[in-house]
C-alpha positions as CSV (number, residue, x, y, z in Angstrom):
1,M,7.5,108.7,-120.6
2,L,6.5,105.5,-122.5
3,F,9.2,106.0,-125.1
4,D,11.9,106.7,-122.4
5,G,10.9,103.7,-120.4
6,A,11.0,101.4,-123.5
7,L,14.4,102.7,-124.4
8,V,15.8,102.1,-120.9
9,A,14.3,98.6,-120.9
10,I,16.0,97.8,-124.2
11,I,19.4,99.0,-122.9
12,I,19.0,97.0,-119.6
13,A,17.9,93.9,-121.5
14,L,20.9,94.0,-123.8
15,I,23.3,94.4,-120.9
16,A,21.6,91.5,-119.1
17,G,21.9,89.1,-122.0
18,G,18.7,89.8,-123.8
19,R,18.3,89.7,-127.6
20,F,16.1,91.5,-130.0
21,S,15.6,88.2,-132.0
22,R,13.7,86.7,-129.0
23,L,11.0,89.3,-129.3
24,A,9.6,87.5,-132.3
25,R,8.8,84.6,-130.0
26,L,6.2,86.7,-128.1
27,G,3.7,86.1,-130.9
28,L,2.0,89.5,-130.3
29,R,-1.5,89.2,-131.6
30,W,-3.3,92.0,-133.6
31,P,-0.4,94.4,-133.6
32,W,-2.3,96.6,-136.1
33,V,-4.9,97.4,-133.4
34,F,-2.1,98.9,-131.3
35,V,-0.9,100.9,-134.3
36,A,-4.4,102.1,-135.1
37,A,-5.0,103.2,-131.5
38,F,-1.8,105.3,-131.4
39,G,-2.5,106.5,-134.9
40,I,-5.9,107.9,-134.0
41,R,-4.4,109.8,-131.0
42,F,-1.6,111.2,-133.3
43,L,-4.2,112.4,-135.8
44,I,-6.3,114.0,-133.1
45,V,-3.3,116.0,-131.9
46,I,-2.0,117.0,-135.3
47,L,-5.3,118.0,-136.8
48,G,-6.6,119.5,-133.6
49,V,-3.5,121.8,-133.2
50,R,-4.1,123.0,-136.7
51,G,-7.7,124.0,-135.7
52,W,-9.5,121.6,-138.1
53,Q,-13.1,121.8,-136.7
54,P,-14.3,118.4,-137.8
55,M,-11.5,116.8,-135.8
56,L,-12.0,119.1,-132.8
57,A,-15.7,118.1,-132.8
58,A,-15.0,114.4,-133.1
59,A,-11.9,114.3,-130.8
60,P,-13.6,113.4,-127.5
61,A,-15.3,110.3,-129.0
62,L,-12.2,109.3,-131.0
63,H,-10.0,109.7,-127.9
64,I,-12.1,107.3,-125.9
65,F,-12.4,105.0,-128.9
66,S,-8.6,104.8,-129.1
67,Y,-8.3,103.6,-125.5
68,A,-11.1,101.1,-126.2
69,L,-9.0,99.7,-129.1
70,L,-6.0,99.4,-126.8
71,L,-8.1,97.3,-124.4
72,V,-9.3,95.1,-127.2
73,A,-5.6,94.5,-128.3
74,L,-4.5,93.9,-124.7
75,A,-7.4,91.4,-124.2
76,A,-6.2,89.5,-127.4
77,N,-2.8,89.2,-125.8
78,W,-3.9,88.3,-122.3
79,R,-1.5,85.3,-122.2
80,L,1.4,87.8,-121.9
81,W,1.3,88.7,-118.3
82,P,3.3,92.0,-118.5
83,L,0.4,93.4,-120.5
84,W,-1.9,92.8,-117.5
85,V,0.0,95.7,-115.8
86,A,-0.4,97.9,-118.8
87,A,-4.1,97.1,-119.0
88,V,-4.5,98.5,-115.5
89,G,-3.0,101.7,-116.6
90,V,-5.1,101.9,-119.7
91,L,-8.3,101.4,-117.6
92,M,-7.2,104.2,-115.3
93,N,-6.6,106.6,-118.1
94,L,-9.8,105.6,-119.9
95,A,-11.8,106.2,-116.7
96,V,-10.6,109.7,-116.1
97,I,-10.7,110.7,-119.8
98,A,-14.3,109.4,-120.1
99,A,-15.3,111.1,-116.9
100,N,-14.1,114.4,-118.2
101,G,-15.6,114.6,-121.6
102,G,-13.0,112.8,-123.6
103,A,-9.9,114.7,-122.5
104,M,-7.2,114.0,-120.0
105,P,-7.0,116.7,-117.3
106,A,-3.5,118.1,-116.6
107,D,-2.2,120.3,-113.8
108,A,-1.4,123.7,-115.4
109,A,1.3,124.6,-113.0
110,L,3.1,121.3,-113.5
111,V,2.8,121.6,-117.3
112,R,4.5,125.0,-117.2
113,A,7.2,123.6,-114.8
114,S,7.9,120.9,-117.4
115,G,8.6,123.5,-120.1
116,Q,5.5,122.7,-122.1
117,G,3.7,126.0,-121.8
118,R,2.8,126.1,-125.5
119,L,0.8,122.9,-125.1
120,L,-1.0,124.4,-122.1
121,E,-1.9,127.5,-124.2
122,L,-3.3,125.2,-126.9
123,A,-5.3,123.2,-124.4
124,Q,-6.7,126.3,-122.9
125,A,-7.7,127.5,-126.3
126,G,-9.4,124.2,-127.1
127,R,-6.9,123.2,-129.8
128,Y,-5.1,120.4,-127.9
129,P,-8.2,118.1,-127.7
130,T,-6.6,115.2,-126.0
131,H,-6.0,117.3,-122.8
132,T,-7.9,119.8,-120.7
133,V,-6.9,121.9,-117.7
134,L,-7.3,120.4,-114.2
135,D,-9.7,122.5,-112.1
136,A,-12.1,122.2,-109.2
137,G,-14.7,120.6,-111.4
138,T,-12.4,117.8,-112.6
139,R,-13.7,114.3,-111.9
140,L,-11.3,111.6,-110.7
141,P,-8.6,114.2,-110.3
142,F,-6.2,111.6,-108.7
143,L,-6.0,109.8,-112.0
144,A,-5.2,113.0,-114.0
145,D,-1.9,114.2,-115.3
146,R,-0.8,115.7,-112.0
147,Y,2.7,114.2,-111.4
148,L,5.9,115.7,-112.6
149,L,9.1,114.1,-113.9
150,A,11.2,117.2,-113.4
151,H,14.7,118.5,-114.0
152,P,17.5,117.3,-114.0
153,Y,15.7,114.6,-116.0
154,P,16.5,115.5,-119.7
155,R,12.8,115.2,-120.8
156,P,10.6,116.7,-118.1
157,S,7.0,115.7,-118.5
158,V,3.7,115.5,-116.6
159,F,2.1,112.1,-116.2
160,S,-0.7,110.2,-114.6
161,L,-0.9,107.1,-112.4
162,G,-2.2,105.2,-115.4
163,D,0.9,106.2,-117.4
164,I,3.1,104.6,-114.7
165,F,1.3,101.3,-115.1
166,I,1.4,101.4,-118.9
167,T,5.1,102.2,-118.9
168,L,5.9,99.5,-116.3
169,G,3.9,97.0,-118.4
170,V,5.9,97.8,-121.5
171,V,9.2,97.7,-119.6
172,L,8.3,94.2,-118.2
173,L,7.2,93.0,-121.7
174,I,10.5,94.0,-123.2
175,L,12.6,92.4,-120.5
176,Y,10.4,89.3,-120.7
177,G,10.4,89.1,-124.4
178,M,14.2,89.7,-124.8
179,G,15.0,87.1,-122.2
180,A,16.9,89.5,-119.9
181,F,18.0,88.2,-116.5
182,R,17.0,84.7,-117.6
183,F,13.5,86.0,-117.4
184,G,11.4,83.0,-118.3
185,G,8.9,83.2,-121.1
186,P,8.5,83.1,-124.9
187,G,11.6,85.2,-125.4
188,G,13.6,83.7,-122.6
189,R,16.4,81.1,-122.9
190,P,15.1,77.8,-124.0
191,P,15.0,75.1,-121.3
192,Q,18.0,72.8,-121.2
193,P,17.5,69.2,-122.5
194,A,16.8,66.6,-119.8
195,T,20.2,65.0,-120.5
196,D,23.4,66.7,-121.5
197,E,26.6,65.1,-122.9
198,G,27.7,63.9,-119.4
199,D,24.3,62.4,-118.6
200,G,24.2,60.6,-122.0
201,E,27.6,59.0,-121.3
202,S,26.3,57.8,-117.9
203,L,23.3,56.2,-119.6
204,R,25.5,54.4,-122.1
205,C,27.8,53.0,-119.4
206,A,24.8,51.8,-117.4
207,S,23.4,50.1,-120.6
208,R,26.7,48.3,-121.2
209,K,26.9,47.1,-117.6
210,S,23.4,45.8,-117.8
211,Q,24.3,43.9,-121.0
212,V,27.4,42.3,-119.4
213,E,25.4,41.2,-116.4
214,T,22.8,39.6,-118.7
215,I,25.5,37.7,-120.6
216,E,27.1,36.5,-117.3
217,R,23.8,35.1,-116.0
218,S,23.3,33.2,-119.3
């Protein structure tokens, strides 16, 4: 969902006059922390699916830690207001993950409907450690992966309320950073000078008139 949202945002930004070069003006701080957070989650999934026991044992703590890293990175970039929206989503996901032993609960029926039955089997077998099956004992179930982006969407998926806020924050950041729709901000179009060519000519005329009047008085 996040990747799809970012891709759509880039396309819209380009159509609306945005430029990739303006993203550099965002001045994103501590980008390596974002990379580390997603890298940890990637390793949890890859090694967990392969059944590596040390990773399966450490996965709950590492999963929570990866979200804590995201919050640190977001706090370091608090001046970028679109990331406030993403931070709300990160807090939502962190809350439900921490409340359920370090794994995101997911609705089994919706996971099957999305065509990801294999992932459901792995989660039920304890080998997809970032997720668990939503059941009657799930805490904060309204924050779990219980919403479906279904067909005819080309990439059906199950997502949480937190995912919506995270994706929205990233979309806004891309539009803001690329300067789409004359979106003000670091990546937006620079402000126009106080005087343009026409204004400058007017000032010069006024100056000459003032000089003539001074000479006539003398």
